[in-house]
N, C-alpha and C positions, 0 to 999 in steps of 0.2 A: 561558409559551408552553405550559404544559400540567402535568397532575398527574404527579408522580413515582411511581415504584414499580410500574409496570405491567409485565406480561409481554409482550416484544416477540415477535410471531408470526413464523415463518418465511415471510413473506408472498410471497417470490418462489420457493418451493418448488413444484414441480409445473408450472413453466413455465420458469423460467431454469435449474432444475436439478431432479433427481428429488426426490420427497416419501418415497421408500423409504429408511429409514436403512441396510438391508442393502445395498441396491443402490448408495448413495452411498459408503458405507464401501469397498466393492469397487473402485469407479471410482477414488477418492482413493488407495487403496492402490496400484492399478495404475499411476496417473500417476506417483506418487513413486517407485516402483520402476523404472519406465522412465527417469525423469529422473536417477535415480541411476546407471543402468547406462550411460547415454549422456554423463553429464558428466565433464569433464576436471578438475573441481575436486577438491582433496584436503583433509583435515582440517587445520586449522592452530591454531597457539596464540593465534589472535585471537578476540576475542568477538564474536558476531554482534549487532549493536545494532538493526539495521532491514531489513526487506525491502520491496522495491518489486514490486508484482505487479498483474496486471490485474483487471478487475471485470465482464467480459462473461458472457453464458451459458457454462456450463461446457463445453459441446460445441465452443464456440469458444476459450476461453481457459484451460479447467481445466488441460491439458497444459502449458500455458506457466507458469501460476502454480506449478506443482510443482516447476518448476526453482528457484524461490525457496525454498519451503517445505521442500525436502529439506535445506536447511541449518539448519532450526530444531531445536534440541536441547531437548526436552522437560524435562530434568533441570534445566535452569538458569533456567527461566522461572518467574515469579512473577506477573507483570502484563504485559499486552498492550494497547498503545495502538492504535487503529485510525484513521487520518485519510483521510477520504473526501471527494470533492467533492461539492457539492449539485446534482443534475441538475432538480429539480423546484420548489424554493423558492428566491427570490432572497434571499440573505443576505450582509450585509456585516459578519459577525463569525464566530465559530466557536461551535458548539452542542455540548452533551454530551448524549448519549442520557439520557432520564429513566427508562429501564427499570431494573428491579432484576435482570431476567433476561432473556436472548435465547435464544430457541428455535432449535435446528437438528434436522434430522432424525437427526443422530448424536449428540444429547445437548445439554443446556443449558449455557450460559455465564453467570457471574455477573458483573455489572457492580460495579467496585470504587466503593462509594458513598462511601468515605472521600477518595479522589482527586477524585471528582466534587465533593464538598463543597469541596474545597481550590480547585478551579478555579472553581467557581461563586462563591466568596467574592471573586473578581476580576471587577467589571462588564464586562469585555471579553467574558466568556463567558456564553452563554445556555443555557437547556435546550430540547432538541427536544420538541415535542409528539408524542404516540403516532402520529397520522396522518402527520406529517412523517418520523418514525423509519421507519415501515413501508412507506411510499412509496418511500423511498430504496434504491437496490440497491447503492451503491458500497461501502458497509460490510458488507452482509449476505453478499455474495458471498465474503468472506473468513472468515466465521464458521464454515462447515462445516470448513474446512481447520484452523482454529485448535482447534475442538472435537475434531476427529479426532486431532490430534497432542498436545494438552496437556488436553483437557477432563476426564480421569481424574486428572490430578495434583492432589493435595490443596492447595486454596488459591489455585489459579490464577484471576485475574480480568481483565476486560476494560475498557478505557476507550474506547469509541466516540465520535469527534469528527467532526462534520460541518463542513468548512471551507469558508466562504463565498467570494464574488468579493471578494479582498481586494487592495490595491494593494500594492506593494513595501514600503512603509514599514510596513504592518500586518502584512504577513508576517515582517518582522523582529522586529516587537513580540511577535507570537505565538511566534516560534521562540525569542526569549530566555526566555519564560516556561516553554516546554516543555523547555528546554535541561536543566534540573535533572533532569527525568525522564529524559531521553535519557541522562544520564550515569550514571544507577543501573544497575549491571550486572544486576539482577533484573528490569529492564524490557526489552521488545522492542517496537519500533515496526514498524507495517505502514503503507505509504503506498500508497494504492489510486489506480491510474490506469491508462487506456488510452492509446496514442499516437495517430497520426494517424488522422482520420476523413476520408477522402477520398471525394468524390462529390458529385453533384448535390444529394442529399438532405441532406447536410451543409453545402451551399453553401460549398464548399471544393474547388477542383480546379487547383491550380497544377501546372505541369509544365515541366521545362527539361531538354532532352535533353543539355545539358552535364553532366548528373549522372545520367544513365540512359538507355539506348536506349528502355526501355519506362516505362510509368507507374509500375508497382510497383517498379522499380529506383530511380526518382526519389523515391519514398516513402520507401523504406528509406534512401537518402542522407540526406533530410531528418530522419528520425527520428534516425538515429545522429549527426547533429551536436548534437542536443539531448542525446542520452545521453552523449555525450562531456564536454559541460559539466557534466552532473549527477555524472559519474565525477571531474571536476576539483573538484567541491565549491564551485563558484563561483556563489552565487545572483544576482548582479549580471550576469554573462555570460549566465545562462540567462535572465534577464528581457530582456535585449537582443536575445537570439536570437528569444523569443517576439513581440517587437515587430516584428522584421525579417521574419520568416516567417509569422507568425500561425498557425503549426502548431496544430491542433486538439487539443492534448493536454487531455483533460477534467480530468485531476488536477494541472494546472499550479500551482494554489494549495496543495493538500497538499504537492506537491513543494517550492514555494518555502518554506513553512513548515518543512519538514524540513532543507532546505539552510541556511536561516537558523539552526536550532537547532544543526546541526552546525558551522557557522562560529563561534557563540558557544562552543562547547566548545573549538574549536582555539584561540580568542582569550582562553581562560580563565587566562592566566598560567601560573604553574609547575604549576597542576593541568590545564592543558588537555589535551584528548583528540584526537587526530588520527582522524577518521571517514573511512575509504576505502570508496568505493563501486565496485562492479564488476557490470557487466551480464553476465548468464550465458545469456540466452536471448531471442531476438527471432522474432517471427513475424507473419503477416497473415492476416486472415480469407479473403482471396482475392487473386489476382494481376490487379491492374487492367491492362488493355491499351487499353482504349477509354474515351472520355468518358462513355459509359452505365454503365460499371462503378462498383462501390464498393467500399471495404474499410475495416477498423479494424485498426490495428496493436497489437501486445500485446508487452510486454517485462517481463522479470523481472531484478531485481538484488538484490544482497547488500551491505549496508553493515557493515563490521567496525571494530573499534578494539582496541588492546592495553590491557588493563586490569590492570596489573601481573602479567601472566601467569595471572591467576586470574579466575574467574567468581564469582557471588554466593555459590556454595556450595562454594567451594574447589577447583573442577574445573579442567580445561584448557579449550583453546577448543572451539569448537562443532564437531560432527561430523554428516556428511549422515545424514539419516533415512530408513530404508527400512522402512516399516511396511506 
């Protein structure tokens, strides 16, 4: 699908977020500080395995994403997997970025070429062409947060994976493949998704007053039904929910792959690991009151597990970041 080894440009900077590294660092730091100051979460002896966070323009979703990223501990991360949905190219597989480096206004991030080679040794994985890579925003919107928090840590690399339109059986296959990476305490997974896209422009306008007097209240009820199933770690129930309500969660396939990977870890016999997901923030771009309104929902979650009380470098559990 394209030549490997290119430098991926920060193609959405200047539109979805600022091009200025100085301004961007200030924004990210302020959002992280605000999230930390308003969070009821406390440090634990659990290891943070994954974050679920949105990928809209930063003016809309940046503060919500901070509630997930505040739990990232840069001292324990060696590799960051980023699973994002494909918005522009129809894909029935998973594709790994062919870049060697991904640029951001706050510094570059190196792609883990060894892990990419491992994944591409399996014919189920493809390589993204540079054009596809740079057109897609679902992964890029997480790169500045990652670069801001771990970019200066020696040897940290990323593994960007574009997740196509998969059926549940495919999600299970990819989940089992990625489970071994999820089990590694040196790895962090980021699952990129927005939640309900409501409005005529999204061709999605359900409303049931039994679950909210106003449209925005119904949207929140609808989203929280799905969020509860994600917290339960039940990929089959989440698939049933999507079929029943057809909620326009754009990262439903990355979520499905992650839930399948977590389930594979739980079912791993004596070495099984119990991944617990907790949503820590929910927001909407606007409060829909009328049929002519529209909104996109954003949610952030943290997935943790006990790893014999230690992380990859012998430390305790993750702690909130206030950078």
